[in-house]
N, C-alpha and C positions, 0 to 999 in steps of 0.2 A: 462126207464130213459136214456136220452142221453145228452151229452155235446159236446163241441168241444175243440180241442187242436191242436197244431201244432208241426211239427218236421222239421228238416233240412235234405234235401236229402243228403245222404252220397256221392253221385256222383257229383252232380252239385251245391250243397249248397243252393238250392232254399228252401224257407219256404213253407211248404205244410200244409194246414188246413184240418183236418179229423174229422169226427164225432167219439165220444167215447161212446160206449154202457156201461153205468155204471152198468147194470144188468148182464153183461157177466163175472163177476168175478174180483177179486182184482189184478190178474196178467193175462195179455193177451199178446199174441204174434201172429203176422200174417205177411204174405208177401204181399206187395203192390208195384206195379210199379209206379214210379214217373210220374205224369202227364206232367211234363216238358221235362225230358230227357229219359223217358221210362226205366231207369235202375231199377231193383228190389231192394227194401229195406225190411229188416226185421224190423217191427215196434214192439217196446216193450212198453207196457202200464202198469203202476203201479198206483193203486189207494190207497191213504193213508187212514187210519182209519177216518180222518176228512173230507174225500171226495176230497182232493186235488189230481189232476191228474199229473203224471209225464209221459212224452212220449218222446222216442228217437228212432233213426233209426241206424241200422248198415247195411253194405253191405251184400248182399247174397253171 
């Protein structure tokens, strides 16, 4: 099961759309380089009980 969500790059502020693997757990965290400025972001994903996805980035 997959969906999509977006986050704002902590470095350049660009909106980045990423796939979200809903079967990977309710709390997810991984590092991804921004495709615009190449700075690494720690991506935090929280999936609510009702299926709503919250995603945000912090600088590495």
